[in-house]
C-alpha angles and dihedrals in degrees: 000000000000100000090134092057091045091054091044093053092046091049095048089050090051091050090048087057094047088050089054091052091049095050098036093117091059115103096234095042094116089072091057099076100054094039095046094044093049092047092047092054097038099044096045088051096036095132092055095055109127097211113089093222100060096192088056089052089051092050091047091050092047094049095045090047092055091050090045092052096052093041092053091049089054094046092048092050090045091052090049090062092058103032119058097196105090091191092059091043093054094043091051090045092053092047094046091049091047093049092050091046089053091050094051092043090053090059092065102020107037116212116224093218105025101181093047090049092049090051092051091049094048096048090049092048093051087057092053099081097046092049092047091049090050091053091047095050097039108037114204120211091224094050099038092143090066095062099102130074089253090072088091087081092058095043095044094046091048094049097043092044090053091045091051093049094045090046093048091053097035095111095050092043094050094042093052094041098047092038088063095047100045126042119230113286118212123204117213122202116238116216116231 
């Protein structure tokens, strides 16, 4: 079971979001989320990269993540011109970005059960905006850094990073978990 790696990937994605909040006033800060998110997922799962030249896989993931980030911003702002409900727009934008991130991550880090992984990532990304809105409207003393609207970056990166790592290890988690619960079932052929 790879629970340590799941925690490490989630923690690295959280730190990437916090780095973005810290450097948001910098002119080039919009390149930080895609680069740091791609590095967090790729480097914590470096040994599982499917491309033989690992550095090429990292560069591919970085470049696709940057294109994904700016595409998703354009799509989200485009949806905001046609949909008046900002809550629905941001939830759909979070889900759209997470689905695209899962697709480009699957190129270099193949998921064993792609559709289940995509479902996990989508559900977690749909929870990002409500959680971020809650932290914005109800500031907590422990999580005082999440009081601004930019906290969506930290929450989204944490949840999608966790979803990506859970989805990436879904086959090994479910096999080891269910293997302990159920004894091996043998199927016998019945002659006709």
